[in-house]
N, C-alpha and C positions, 0 to 999 in steps of 0.2 A: 696734435697732442704736444709736439716738441715746443711749439710757441707757448702753449699754456704752462708747461713745466718751467720754461725760462722766465715767464712772467711771474709765476709763483715764487721762483727762487729770487727774483729781483725784490719782491715784497718781503720775503724772509730776511734777506741781507739788509735791506733798508731798516727793518725793525731791529735787527741786531745792532747795527751801527748807530741808530738813534737812541738806543738804550744808554742811560746815564746812571750807573750804579753808584751809590754813595753809602759810606758807613754811617749809620745813624744811631746805633745803640748796641747794647750788650744785655742779654737776659738769659734766664734759665730756659733750657730747651723745652721743658714741659709747658712753660708759659708762652713760648713764642712759636714753636714749629707746629704747623697745622697737623692735626690727628696724632700728635705725640701723646703717649700715655705711659703710665707706670709699667715698668718691666719691658718696654719696647726699646730695643737697642738698634740704632741705625749703624750701618757699616758701608764701607766703600764698595763700589761695583754693583753689578746686577744682583737680584735676590738669590740667596743661596741657603741651603740647610746646614745645620751644624755638622752633619756627617760628611758633607762634601767640602767643607771649609778647609782652606789651606792652614798649615801650621801657624804662620804669623797672624792670620786672622783669628784662629782659635785662641792664640796667646793673648791677643788684644781683648777678645770677648771675656776670657778668664779675668784679666786685669780690670775690665769694666765692671764685672760682677763683684769683685773685691772692693772696688772703689764705691759702688753703690751700697755696700754692706749687706748684700744678699748671701754672702758666703765669707768664710774666713780663711779657707784653704783652697788650693788648686783643685783638690779632689771634690770638695763641696761645690765649687763653681761648675765643674764638669757635670755633677749630678743635677744642678739647676737646669742645665741645657738638656740633659737627657730626660728630665721629668717635664720639660716644657714650661718651666716657670718663667723663663725669659723668651720673648718673641723677637725674631730678627726681621729687620726691614732694610731696604736700600735707601741710603741717604738721598739719592737722586729722585726717588719716588716721593720724597717729602721735602722738596724745594731746598735741599741741603747738599753739602759736599764735605768730605773729609780726606786728608792726605793719607797715603799708605793704607793701613787697615781701616782708618776713617771713623773709628767708634765715636758715636754721640749717644749719650745716655740721658735720661730725664733730668738728672741733677746737674749736668754739665752746663756751663755758661756758653752761649753761642753769640757770635757776631751777627748783627742784624744789618743786612745790606738792602737798601730800598732802591729800586729802579725808578728814578724820578720821571721817566717817560710814561710809566703806566701805574705807578704807586704799588707795585707788587714787591714782596719782600723775599729774601733768600738768606740762607744761614750757613755758617761754618763754625766749627769748634776752634778754640784757641790753640796755638802752637804749644806743644807740651815738651819742647826741648829745654831741659833745665840747664842752667849755667854749669859748664865744665862736666856735663854728665856723660859725654862720649856716646850719645845715642841711646841712653837708658830711658826710652819713652814708649808709651802705650802704642803709638802709631806703628812701631816696628814689631809689635807682638810681645812686648816685654811687660811682665807683671811683677817685677821685683819690688821689694819693700820701698826702695828709693823712688821708683817710678810712681807708685801709688801715693806715697807721701807728697810727691811733687804735685800730683793732680789735686790733692786736697789743699795744698798751699795755694795753688792757682785759684781755687774756688773761695777760700777763706780770706786771702790777702790780695791777690792780684785782680781778680774779677771786680770786686767793689770799687777799686781805684780806677780801673779801665772804664767802668760804667760811668763814673763821675767825669772822667776826662772827656769821653766821647760826648756826653751831654753838654759839657761846657763848650766844646768845639762846635757843636751843632751838627756838623756833618763833615766828612772827608770825601772829596770827589775822587773816587778810585779810578775812574776812566782816565782822568788827567794824570794821576799818579803813575799809572802803568805806561801811559804814552811817554812820560818823561823818563821812566826807567829804561825803556827801549833805547833811548838816545844816550844812556849812560852805560850801555854794555850788557844789559840783561836780555834774556829771551823769556823770562818770567815763569819758568817751570823748574829747571834744575839750577839755573843761575839767577838768583834773586838778591844779590848783594845791594844793588841800587834800590830795588823795590822795598826791601827790608829797611834800608837806611832812610828812605823817604817816609816810610810808615813810622819808624822810630822818631824821626825828626818832628813829625806832626804830633806825636803823643807825649814824648819824653818830658818836654818842658813843664807840663802840668802834673806830672806824677808826684813830685815833692809837695805840691799844694794839697793834694787829696789823700796822700798816704797818712796812715795813723801816726807814724814816727819815722825818724831818719833811717832806722834799720830796715823797715819795710820798703821805703823808697829806694834805698841802695840795692836791695836784692832784686826788686822789679827792674830797675834800670840795668843792673848787671845781666839779668836774664835777657832783656831786649838786646843789649849791646853784643852779647856773645852768640845769639841765635841768628845766624845768617838766613834762616828760613822763617823768621817771625812774620814776614809779610806774605808768605805763601797762602795761608788760610783765607785772608781777606781777598787776595788776588783770585783765588779759586772761586769764591762766592761772587766776585765781580764777573768772571767768565760765565758762571752759571746763570746769572741774571741776563747777560747778553744773549746767550744761546737759547735760554727759555723764551726771550722776546721773539726769537725767530721760529719757535716751535708752534705746531698746530696750523700751519699754512697749507691748505688743500693743494695737492699736486706738487708740493715742494720736495725735491730729492736731496735736500741738504741735511747733513748730520748735525744733530743738536746735542748729543751726549756721547762721550767716550768714557768708559769706566771699566775698572778691573777689580776683581775680588781676590786675586791670587790663584784662582782656578779658571774662571771664565773671563773673557773680554766681551763686553756688551756695548752696543750702540743703539741710539734712537734716531729716527728720521722725522723731520718736520711734518711731512704729509702722512705719516703712519701712526697717528695717535700716540699712545704711551707704550707701544709694544717694544719689547727688547728683542734684539737680534744678536745672537751670540756665537762664539766659537772659543776654542781653548786659548787661554793666555799663554804667550810664549815666554821663555826665559830670555831676559834682555842680554845684549852683548855690551861690553863696555870696559871701564877701568875698574879693576878689582883692588880693594883695599889690601894692604899687606897681610899675607897669611891666608887669603881667600882665593877661590877659583870659581868657575862656572858651576862646579859640582855643589857648591855651597848655596847657590842662588835659588830662590823661589820664583815661579812664574810671576809675571808682571802683576802689580797690585796697586790700587789707589784710584781715587776720583780725580786726581790731579791732571789726568789727560783731558779734562774739560778745557784746559788751557789751549790745547791744540784745536779743539772744536771752535774756539773763539779766535783763531788766527795767531796764536802765540806759541810758546814752547818750540817744538821741533819745526814748526812752520816759520818761525822767526829766527832761525839759526844765524842768518846773515847779520843780524843785529848783535850777536854775541859770539864772535869767533872763538873766544876762549872755551866755550862750552863744547866745542868739537873735540877737545882733548880727551873727553870722556870716551870717545869712540876711536881714538887713535888717528884722528885726521888733522888737517891744517886749515888755515883761514879760508882758503879757496874752497875746501869741501863744505864749509859752513854756508858759503854763498851758493854752492851747487845744490845743496839740500833744499834751501829755500826756493831756488829757481825750479826745481822739480815739483815742489808743492804748488806752484802757480798752475801746473798742468792739470791738477785734479780739483781745483777750487773754482768757485763761481765768480769771485770778485777780488778786489784789493781794498784793504781797510782804509777808511778816510781819516781815522784818528790815530791808528798805530802805524808808524812809518819807520823806515830803516835808513839811517844815514849812509851806510855803505852802498846802498842802491839808489843814491841820489834822492833819498826820502820817498821812495816808492812805498806804497801801502803794503802791509804784510798780506800774504795770500790768505783768504778767508772764505769760508763756506764750502766745506768738503762735500763734493757731489758724488753720491754712490755710483752714478752712471759712469763718471769719468774714472773713478778708481778701477772699475772693472774693465772699461774700454782700454785704458792705458796699462792695465795690469801693474799698477803702481800704488802701493799702500802708503798711508800717511806715516810720517816719521814722528814717533812719540819719544820725547826725552823723559827719563825716569830715574828715580833712585831704585836700588835693587835690594830687596829684603832677603834676609836669611831664610833658608827653607825650614829651619828649626824654630819653634817658638821660644820666646824668652832669650833671644840672641840678637845682637846688634846687626845693622845693615852691612852688606858685604861689598857694595860698590855703587857706581853711577854709570849710566849708559843710555841705550836707546832700545826700543822695541817697536813692533808694528802690530796693528790689529789683524785678526785673522781674516783672510779673504772670504771665508765662509759667511761671516756676519754681513758683508756687503752683498753677497750673492743672494742670501735668503731675504734680505731687505728689499732688493730689487724685484725678486719674485713676488713678494707680498705687495709691492707697489703696483706691479703690472696687474696682478690679480684684482686688487682693490679697484683700480681705476678703469680697468677693462670691464669689470662687472658693473661699475657705476655707469659707464657709457651705454652698456646694454640696457640698463634700467631706464636711463634717460631717453 
């Protein structure tokens, strides 16, 4: 059985690394995302009900309802949820990803990322960080008038321009973009300055050509230039495409989804169909913004942990020693974290390499068996949401998936394949 598992993991890793995601378009979620429908709102993390949702997730849902025009006040939006007018679904269950609260609604525009190795498509919302907004965005559970107005500006002004720019470019090779950003000091989860710069460089020169006027062009360019996370959403969809390529391999023990909704932390495993394995999300540790402490923090939230599932983020810390300052460490600790992650992964990435380790590939393919055997949980870099809705984020740092998720996944794996062997 051990040899069969190793062979399955070899296949899954090969499919992941052969994946070549490219940005090919932008379109309305309801027109692009499979099984998307009116009043279906997708969110980060495993599936959850309104009653169990964290405050930042509830805040984002309220904001999304206001954006869609289903309500005009917070109270009316809450009533929409309580009456069942809006249905919630997991982004990851719909070939999609979203940072922090991760809300994707039918009227929102989404990036279309095509995996050229298999022609499958994956989706992510656009970054909603407005220029000089100081975090006034839906992803953090904020539903202020300014945040909703910015979402509408994105749809009315920015999205049509982006759509034309991407069409004119044909495609942007995102695997190559991320590989380059690792050599420029990113780990591609909480440190994305190079990723965002490269993304902006690819897009910006065509914005004036397709904008309706100089004022629109200036605002779009200002938004891109001041949002150091503008590349995160496309990077997340890239990681989603890669991990999805590794999913569904019989007898593979590799994790293909990491995701959090602010209450639960969920994982999926390649050889275990689309079943979620969950445990409680923990409150991250890290660097608190002035005026905040751990008491202000919500448990970990967001689909962005898909970066770690693809061998980036916390697994690639050695590529980005500056990121370790979020957890109070030094450059050597960044290297140590990555070295630890080699202990629980199946392979080394052939496209994503780390200059500080003599261009060794990032650790990739987290193996649930190794996590349990070594009692070593994956290192997840993360932003930290406020535990209250309608409030800005409180810091950046790191968290870990609950061991419970790996244990229940391994139990399910043993049960499934032991039973299959008996049947055979």
